[in-house]
Structures are given as structure tokens and as C-alpha cells.
C-alpha positions in Angstrom: -11.3 -0.1 -10.1 -10.9 3.5 -11.3 -10.8 4.0 -15.1 -8.0 6.2 -16.3 -5.3 6.3 -19.0 -1.7 7.2 -18.6 -2.0 9.8 -21.4 -5.3 11.2 -20.4 -5.8 14.5 -18.6 -4.8 14.4 -15.0 -4.8 16.6 -11.9 -2.2 19.3 -12.2 0.6 19.4 -9.7 -0.3 23.0 -8.9 -3.7 21.8 -7.7 -2.0 19.4 -5.3 0.4 22.0 -4.1 -2.5 24.3 -3.2 -4.2 21.4 -1.4 -1.1 20.7 0.6 -1.0 24.2 1.8 -4.7 24.2 2.8 -4.6 20.9 4.7 -3.1 19.9 8.1 -0.8 17.0 7.3 1.6 15.1 9.5 5.2 15.7 8.4 8.4 13.9 9.4 11.9 13.2 8.2 13.4 10.0 7.0 15.6 9.9 10.0 12.7 9.8 12.3 10.7 7.5 10.0 13.5 4.9 9.9 14.3 5.1 13.6 13.5 1.8 15.4 13.7 -0.3 12.3 16.5 -2.8 11.4 15.4 -3.4 7.8 13.3 -2.1 4.9 11.3 -4.2 2.5 10.2 -2.1 -0.5 7.6 -3.7 -2.8 7.0 -2.5 -6.4 4.5 -3.9 -8.9 6.8 -2.9 -11.8 10.3 -1.6 -12.1 10.1 2.2 -11.7 7.3 2.1 -9.0 10.0 2.0 -6.2 11.7 5.0 -7.8 8.6 7.1 -8.5 7.0 6.5 -5.1 9.8 5.9 -2.6 13.2 6.8 -4.1 13.9 9.2 -1.2 13.1 6.4 1.3 15.3 3.9 -0.4 18.2 6.5 -0.6 17.8 7.3 3.1 17.8 3.6 4.0 21.1 3.3 2.1 22.6 6.3 3.9 21.5 4.8 7.2 23.0 1.4 6.4 19.6 -0.3 6.7 19.4 -3.8 5.4 17.0 -3.5 2.5 15.2 -5.8 0.1 13.5 -4.5 -3.0 10.8 -6.9 -4.3 9.7 -6.3 -8.0 6.6 -8.4 -8.5 6.6 -8.1 -12.3 9.2 -7.2 -14.9 6.9 -4.6 -16.4 6.7 -6.4 -19.8 3.2 -5.1 -20.4 3.9 -1.4 -20.5 3.9 -1.2 -24.3 1.5 -4.0 -25.5 1.1 -2.5 -29.0 4.8 -1.9 -29.6 5.9 -2.8 -33.1 9.6 -2.8 -32.2 10.0 -4.5 -28.8 8.5 -7.9 -27.7 7.3 -8.3 -24.1 10.3 -10.6 -23.3 12.7 -8.0 -24.7 11.0 -5.2 -22.7 11.1 -7.3 -19.6 14.9 -7.6 -19.9 15.2 -3.9 -20.5 13.1 -3.0 -17.5 15.0 -5.4 -15.2 18.2 -3.7 -16.1 16.7 -0.2 -15.6 15.3 -1.2 -12.2 18.6 -2.7 -11.1 20.5 0.4 -12.1 18.0 2.8 -10.4 18.1 0.7 -7.1 21.9 0.6 -7.3 22.1 4.3 -7.6 19.8 4.9 -4.6 21.0 2.1 -2.3 23.9 0.1 -3.7 23.7 -2.6 -0.9 20.0 -3.3 -1.4 19.1 -6.8 -2.5 16.7 -6.9 -5.5 14.3 -9.8 -5.8 12.3 -10.6 -9.0 9.1 -12.6 -8.4 8.2 -12.7 -12.2 4.5 -12.4 -11.9 2.7 -11.5 -15.2 2.4 -7.8 -15.8 -1.3 -6.6 -15.6 -2.3 -9.7 -13.7 -0.8 -9.3 -10.2 -4.4 -9.5 -8.8 -4.6 -13.1 -9.9 -1.4 -13.9 -7.9 -1.6 -11.7 -4.9 -1.5 -14.6 -2.5 1.9 -15.7 -4.0 3.1 -12.2 -3.6 2.0 -12.1 0.1 3.7 -15.4 0.8 6.9 -14.1 -0.7 6.8 -10.9 1.4 6.2 -13.0 4.6 9.2 -15.1 3.7 11.3 -11.9 3.3 10.1 -10.6 6.6 11.4 -13.9 8.0 10.0 -13.6 11.5 11.4 -10.1 12.1 8.2 -8.1 11.7 8.3 -5.7 14.6 11.6 -4.3 13.4 10.7 -4.3 9.7 9.4 -1.3 7.7 7.3 -2.7 4.8 6.5 -0.2 2.0 4.3 -0.9 -1.0 2.0 0.7 -3.5 -1.3 1.9 -2.0 -4.3 -0.4 -2.1 -6.4 2.4 -3.6 -4.0 3.6 -6.2 -6.4 2.9 -9.1 -4.0 0.6 -11.0 -4.9 -3.0 -10.7 -1.3 -4.2 -10.3 -0.6 -1.5 -7.7 -3.7 -2.3 -5.7 -2.9 -6.0 -5.7 0.7 -5.3 -4.6 -0.7 -3.2 -1.8 -3.2 -5.9 -0.8 -0.4 -8.5 -0.7 1.8 -6.2 1.5 -1.1 -5.4 3.8 -1.8 -9.1 4.3 1.9 -9.7 5.0 2.1 -6.9 7.5 -1.1 -8.2 9.2 0.5 -11.7 9.5 4.0 -10.6 10.6 3.5 -7.4 12.7 5.7 -5.4 10.2 5.0 -1.7 10.0 3.1 -0.9 6.8 3.4 2.3 4.7 1.8 2.6 1.2 2.8 5.0 -1.5 0.4 6.5 -4.1 1.6 6.9 -7.7 -1.3 7.0 -10.1 -3.6 8.5 -7.4 -1.9 11.9 -8.0 -2.8 11.6 -11.7 -6.5 10.7 -11.6 -7.8 11.7 -8.2 -8.8 15.1 -6.8 -7.9 16.6 -3.4 -11.4 16.3 -2.1 -11.2 12.5 -2.6 -8.0 12.2 -0.5 -7.9 10.7 3.0 -5.8 13.5 4.4 -6.0 12.2 7.9 -4.1 9.1 6.8 -1.3 10.8 4.9 2.2 11.2 6.0 4.6 13.6 4.2 8.3 13.1 4.4 10.5 16.0 3.3 13.2 15.3 0.7 16.5 17.0 1.2 17.9 18.5 -2.0 20.5 15.8 -2.4 17.9 13.1 -2.1 15.7 14.8 -4.7 18.7 15.0 -7.0 19.2 11.3 -6.6 15.6 10.6 -7.3 15.7 12.6 -10.4 18.8 10.7 -11.6 17.2 7.4 -10.7 14.0 8.3 -12.7 16.2 9.2 -15.7 17.5 5.6 -15.7 14.0 4.2 -16.5 14.4 5.3 -20.2 11.8 2.9 -21.5 9.2 4.7 -19.5 10.2 8.3 -19.9 11.3 8.3 -23.5 9.5 6.8 -26.6 10.8 3.4 -27.6 10.6 4.6 -31.2 8.7 7.2 -33.3 6.1 4.5 -34.3 2.6 4.2 -32.9 2.6 2.0 -29.8 6.0 3.1 -28.7 4.9 6.3 -27.0 6.2 7.7 -23.7 4.5 6.1 -20.7 5.4 8.6 -18.0 4.5 12.1 -19.1 6.2 15.3 -17.7 2.9 16.0 -15.9 3.0 12.6 -14.1 6.7 13.0 -13.3 6.0 16.4 -11.7 4.1 14.6 -8.9 7.1 12.3 -8.3 9.6 15.1 -8.3 8.0 17.4 -5.7 10.1 18.2 -2.6 8.5 15.4 -0.5 7.3 11.9 -0.6 3.8 10.9 0.6 2.7 7.7 2.3 -0.7 6.4 3.4 -0.8 5.0 6.9 -3.8 2.7 7.2 -4.3 -0.5 9.2 -3.2 -3.7 7.5 -5.8 -6.3 6.6 -5.9 -9.8 5.3 -8.9 -11.3 3.5 -7.3 -14.6 2.4 -9.3 -16.8 4.8 -12.6 -15.1 4.2 -12.0 -15.4 0.4 -11.3 -19.1 0.8 -14.5 -19.7 2.7 -16.4 -17.7 0.1 -15.0 -19.8 -2.7 -15.1 -23.3 -1.1 -18.0 -24.5 1.0 -15.7 -26.8 3.1 -12.2 -25.5 2.7 -10.6 -27.9 5.2 -12.7 -31.0 4.2 -13.9 -31.4 7.7 -16.9 -33.4 6.6 -15.2 -36.0 4.5 -11.6 -36.2 5.6 -10.7 -39.1 7.9 -7.9 -37.0 9.3 -10.3 -34.3 10.3 -12.9 -36.7 11.7 -10.3 -38.6 13.7 -8.7 -35.5 15.0 -12.1 -34.2 16.1 -12.8 -37.4 18.0 -9.3 -37.2 19.7 -10.0 -33.6 20.7 -13.3 -34.4 22.3 -11.9 -37.4 24.1 -9.1 -35.4 25.5 -11.4 -33.1 27.5 -11.1 -34.2 31.1 -14.6 -33.2 32.0 -17.9 -34.5 30.6 -19.5 -31.1 30.6 -18.7 -27.4 30.8 -20.8 -24.3 31.7 -19.6 -21.8 29.1 -17.3 -22.5 26.2 -15.4 -20.3 23.7 -14.2 -21.6 20.3 -11.8 -19.4 18.4 -11.8 -19.8 14.6 -14.9 -22.0 14.3 -14.8 -22.0 10.5 -18.0 -23.7 9.2 -18.9 -25.0 12.6 -18.3 -28.8 12.4 -16.3 -29.0 15.7 -18.7 -26.4 17.1 -21.6 -28.8 16.8 -19.8 -31.4 18.8 -18.6 -28.9 21.4 -22.2 -27.8 21.8 -23.1 -31.3 23.2 -20.5 -30.8 26.0 -21.4 -27.2 27.0 -24.4 -25.4 28.5 -23.6 -22.3 26.4 -21.1 -22.0 23.6 -19.7 -18.9 21.8 -18.1 -19.7 18.5 -16.3 -16.9 16.7 -14.5 -16.4 13.4 -13.1 -13.4 11.6 -14.6 -14.6 8.2 -18.1 -13.4 7.4 -18.5 -16.4 5.0 -17.4 -18.9 7.7 -19.8 -17.3 10.3 -22.7 -17.5 7.8 -22.0 -21.2 7.2 -21.6 -22.0 10.9 -24.8 -20.1 11.7 -26.8 -22.1 9.2 -25.4 -25.4 10.6 -26.3 -24.5 14.2 -29.5 -22.6 13.6 -31.6 -25.0 15.6 -29.4 -24.9 18.8 -30.2 -22.0 21.0 -27.3 -22.7 23.3 -24.8 -21.8 20.6 -24.0 -18.2 19.5 -21.9 -17.8 16.4 -20.4 -14.3 16.0 -18.0 -12.6 13.6 -15.1 -11.2 15.7 -11.6 -10.3 14.9 -9.5 -11.5 17.8 -7.8 -10.5 20.0 -9.2 -7.0 19.5 -12.8 -8.0 19.8 -12.4 -10.4 22.6 -15.8 -11.3 24.3 -16.6 -10.4 27.8 -17.1 -12.8 30.6 -15.6 -16.0 32.0 -15.3 -19.3 30.2 -14.5 -22.7 31.7 -13.6 -24.1 28.2 -11.5 -22.3 25.5 -10.8 -24.2 22.3 -8.1 -23.0 19.8 -8.1 -25.5 17.0 -6.3 -25.0 13.7 -6.4 -21.2 13.9 -3.4 -20.2 16.1 -0.9 -20.2 13.2 -3.1 -17.8 11.3 -2.4 -15.1 14.0 0.6 -12.9 13.9 3.2 -13.5 16.6 2.0 -10.4 18.5 -1.6 -11.3 18.1 -0.9 -14.8 19.4 0.8 -13.2 22.5 -2.3 -11.1 23.1 -4.6 -14.0 22.7 -2.6 -15.9 25.3 -3.1 -13.0 27.7 -6.8 -12.8 26.9 -7.3 -16.5 27.5 -5.4 -16.2 30.8 -7.7 -13.3 31.9 -11.0 -15.0 31.0 -10.5 -18.7 31.7 -12.1 -19.8 34.9 -9.9 -21.1 37.8 -10.9 -24.7 37.0 -11.2 -24.1 33.3 -9.5 -26.0 30.4 -7.7 -24.7 27.4 -7.6 -27.0 24.3 -4.9 -26.5 21.7 -5.0 -28.6 18.5 -2.9 -27.8 15.4 -1.5 -29.3 12.2 2.3 -29.7 12.6 3.5 -29.2 9.1 4.7 -25.8 7.6 2.0 -23.3 6.9 3.0 -21.4 3.8 2.4 -17.7 3.9 2.3 -17.3 7.7 5.2 -17.0 10.1 3.9 -19.4 12.7 3.3 -23.2 12.7 1.4 -25.5 15.0 4.3 -26.3 17.3 5.2 -22.6 17.7 1.6 -21.9 18.8 1.7 -24.7 21.4 5.1 -23.6 22.7 3.7 -20.1 23.3 1.4 -21.6 25.9 3.1 -24.7 27.1 6.4 -22.9 27.8 4.7 -20.3 29.9 4.7 -20.6 33.7 1.0 -19.6 33.7 -0.1 -23.0 32.4 0.3 -26.7 33.1 -0.4 -29.5 30.6 -2.8 -32.1 31.8 -3.3 -34.0 28.5 -0.8 -34.2 25.6 -1.0 -36.1 22.3 1.7 -35.7 19.7 1.8 -37.4 16.3 3.4 -36.6 13.0 0.5 -34.7 11.6 -1.1 -32.9 14.6 -0.5 -32.0 18.2 -3.1 -31.8 20.9 -2.6 -30.2 24.4 -5.1 -29.6 27.1 -3.9 -27.1 29.7 -5.2 -25.7 33.0 -4.1 -22.8 35.0 -0.8 -23.4 36.9 -2.4 -21.8 40.0 -5.7 -23.6 39.5 -7.3 -26.2 41.8 -5.9 -29.1 39.7 
């Protein structure tokens, strides 16, 4: 995390303006940026972030009649921790009112949501924030523009907000843009990833609205009192970055580390060793295979390799993959004595392995894919499964908080396709198992 203070010396706006002239930067208009989207979700770590970083975007969405949700992760109660005149609870109420007034000025029809996370501690609750954003996307990712503070902004709450939004975009297929705020204060032009920046011109009327909206955040741009601890938070120098004639966004691929973090924190996150449910489900899965042995198998999402070890007994060669480095490390240790098994870290579907497989197993991982990624996985399986091969799907049937898919949706994606036919089907309240073959195969 970058060390800086709000009242410390920062990079002058004139320095940035010279850098803007010297660099080749992609520019667009808000009309072009919003085209193709039905809705906007704007995430802010604190009331005022949405105004400082994306007021022009919010205003343009309002003018375009775009359905918009503004998610305020905290109430900003920690902005003046040493104030002798205002308690954190009082400041939270003030900042809620200021945020509501600013959003109403920019986009009167926008819905404002307050998550109520503790100010300065969003990093401890980023998964809750990601789940909330996924719920707001509500299965409409491809038509949703998701905008949040940048993951590299230098402020812990901003970076956690960006991390949550990036995970939500990864899970839902929403289009992600990130806005810097404190970056302009502490960073230098030579540190800036110019190739990833997108500048959006602000028409004069939009800039006037932005200036007016910023003025409504009085607790941040004016002192709370003349006593120590009640000083101005947003200096004229910082505001000069927000009030330039354009708004800047970072366009970088979304990412989601939740499952890797889980495997790093817990040796057996799904209790596959001790849970009767897991042991029984594994036995049912193995019994459902209609052949005793397979030449080459592929297991997607192997986790710590417990099912992998059993599949190895039924295959001549087995490739087990997982996106989590921690999971791959654990599975590799478990299977280190079996030369017929290869455990690899791969992010699917993009890093799909070459070659043909006569067994593909997708167990308890399909609902961790975005809808588009699941569709691509289905196409990849179809392209790489042998004519007489078997595809095994096995998934928990209860809701999966924080992801848009559930087990039944994953199975329907395959079962409802004309490309597959079901040869074994086992449904119970907790899990569903289907074994499929090619519809045009020999069976």
C-alpha cells in the first residue's frame, strides 16, 4: 500500500496536464462509452468518491435514461477520526445526506444503496462487497457497465472496493472500468499505465454539474470547525484533479482471487477428507462412470486433488487443473508418487489444454464460472471430447452466494443442448450428477 497523507505535498495538476499532452491516450465520449449498456452500477468506497471520480459518467447516464445503481460501501464516518466536535455516527449521517444530495443532482433517478461497511476497513469485508455487487448485477452482466475505484489507487478502502468490483465483473461478465482519485495526488506520470487509460471528455454543462455536486460534500471541502482535527479533507490541489475537463478510467482485465485465498487459508476448504457428504458423493460419481477405464481424462477444478486420486485409478493418463496456485500445490503434493497424473495451474476456458480426452469431469466448479465462461467451457468440451467419451457433471444444488450460477443452471447448460445426451442421471436434494455423451456419438 502506498504511504501518503491527504494534506501532504502532491503532484500538481499542471504536471499531469503536461503529461496528458505528451502521451497518446485513447479518448471517447460518454455517448459512445454508454452505448450498448442497459444499466450502470457505480461503486464508491465513501460518499464523494462517486462524485470526484465519475460525476460526469453519472450525469451522462441520467441524461441517457440509463437505469443506475450507486453503491456506497461505507458512510465515510472515519474521515475525521480526531474531530472534537463530531462523532463518527454523526459524521456518517452527514455524509449520507451529502452523498444522496450529490447523486440526486447528477442523476435524480439513480438508486442509492448503502452497504454500511466500516470506514477504513473495507479490505476486511471485500467479499461481502463483491457479493452485493453480484446481486446488483442480477444476471445481466453483458449489458452492465460496472464502475469502481481503481485497485491501485493507493487508499486501502478504494483498492478493496476495486478488488470487489473486479471480482464481481469476473463472475458476471459485466464490463469493468476503474477510476483513480488519490492516484493523481501521490503518483507521478512515469508510474502511470498510460496504455490502460481511457479519457472521457466532459462537456461544459457536465463539468458545471460536477462542480456543483462536489460543493454538496461540505464536510470534506470545508473545515468542520476551526479546531484541530476538523480540518479540510479535500484540498483545492486535490480538487483540481477532479475538476479538469475530462474524467479518466483504467481499463484492465477483471480478476477474482477469492478461491485461491480460500485454499491458502484453509487446507481442506470443502472438507473432502472428513465430510460424509463429500465421501458419499465421490463414491456415487465414480460408480456412475459407465466404463471401467479411460485412456485420457481431464478434471476441471481439482482443488486439493481428493477426487483426482480416485480418477487416477480409472485412467491411463489424467490431467487435473485448477486456477488456484494453492490448490495446485496441495494436489501436486498428494499425487506426487503417481506419474500418470499431471496437475497444472490453468485458468479456463482461456488456457484450455490441447488434445483429445475420453473423460472430462466438471465437479463442484461450474458455478464458479461466469455465464459466458461456462458457455465457452461447454464449447471447449465439445471440441475436445472423444467420440465415445463421457462428460461427468456433479454439483451442489443449493444457492451459491456471490456467484450468479448454481448447480442446476450449470447442468441445464449442457443437458438442454442438442449436442449432448444423458446416459446417467442422479438427482437428490443436495447434489445432482449427470453423465453425458455426444449426441452424435456411437452410443
